[in-house]
C-alpha positions in Angstrom: 54.9 104.4 62.5 57.6 101.7 63.1 60.5 103.3 61.3 59.6 106.7 63.0 59.5 105.0 67.0 63.3 103.4 65.8 65.1 106.3 64.8 63.3 107.5 68.4 64.6 105.7 70.6 68.2 104.9 68.6 69.4 108.6 69.6 68.4 107.8 73.1 70.2 105.0 73.4 73.3 105.6 75.5 76.0 104.1 75.3 78.7 103.4 78.6 80.5 105.3 78.4 80.4 107.5 75.6 82.3 109.1 72.3 84.3 110.3 75.1 85.2 108.1 77.4 86.5 105.8 75.3 89.8 103.5 76.9 90.2 106.1 80.2 88.3 104.2 81.5 91.5 102.0 82.7 93.1 104.5 84.8 90.6 105.1 86.9 91.0 102.2 88.6 94.6 101.9 88.7 94.4 105.4 90.1 93.1 104.7 93.0 95.0 100.9 92.9 97.5 103.4 93.1 96.3 105.9 96.3 95.9 102.6 98.1 99.6 101.5 97.7 100.9 103.9 98.7 98.3 105.0 102.0 100.0 101.5 102.6 103.2 101.7 102.4 103.6 105.4 104.5 101.1 103.4 107.0 102.9 100.5 107.1 105.9 102.7 107.4 105.1 104.7 110.1 104.3 102.2 112.4 107.6 100.3 111.6 109.5 102.8 112.8 107.2 103.8 115.9 107.2 99.7 117.3 111.3 100.3 116.7 111.4 103.2 118.1 109.7 101.5 121.4 112.1 98.9 121.4 110.6 96.5 118.3 108.7 93.3 117.2 110.8 90.3 115.8 111.9 91.6 112.8 112.0 95.1 113.4 114.8 97.3 112.4 116.7 99.7 114.5 120.5 99.7 116.5 118.7 97.6 119.1 116.9 94.8 117.5 120.4 94.7 115.9 122.4 94.0 118.9 119.5 91.4 120.1 120.4 89.4 116.9 124.3 89.6 117.9 123.3 87.8 121.4 121.4 85.6 119.7 124.3 84.3 117.2 126.6 84.6 119.9 124.4 82.6 121.9 123.5 80.8 119.7 127.2 79.6 119.1 128.3 79.4 122.6 125.1 76.4 122.4 127.0 75.2 119.4 129.9 74.2 121.4 131.7 77.0 118.8 133.2 79.6 120.9 134.1 77.7 125.2 132.2 79.8 128.0 135.3 82.3 129.1 135.0 83.4 125.0 131.2 83.1 125.1 131.1 86.5 127.7 133.6 88.6 127.0 132.4 88.4 123.2 129.1 90.3 125.8 130.1 91.8 127.5 131.4 94.0 124.8 128.3 93.6 122.6 126.0 94.9 125.5 129.1 98.1 126.5 128.5 99.4 122.7 124.8 98.9 122.7 123.1 102.4 122.0 120.1 103.0 123.8 122.8 102.7 127.2 121.0 99.8 129.0 
């Protein structure tokens, strides 16, 4: 009687994944990690471009941030005494004249 009960219970036992799943289970988390990485990557890229178009934020990309960075570098050189006031004003005028947004 115990033997009959044991043979009845064993075929009903389900192992995780079954015999058809095997090592393929690793692709499910890899797939979802890739989906979320792409989603956040594209969202972040879009956000950075929108921020740069609005005038930027510290570390933004684009021509306006490059001009600001050049002005900051020029101001730092003037503060350090590397250039005099006349050269500072002349270079600052050139930078502002070449600014692409016209401001």
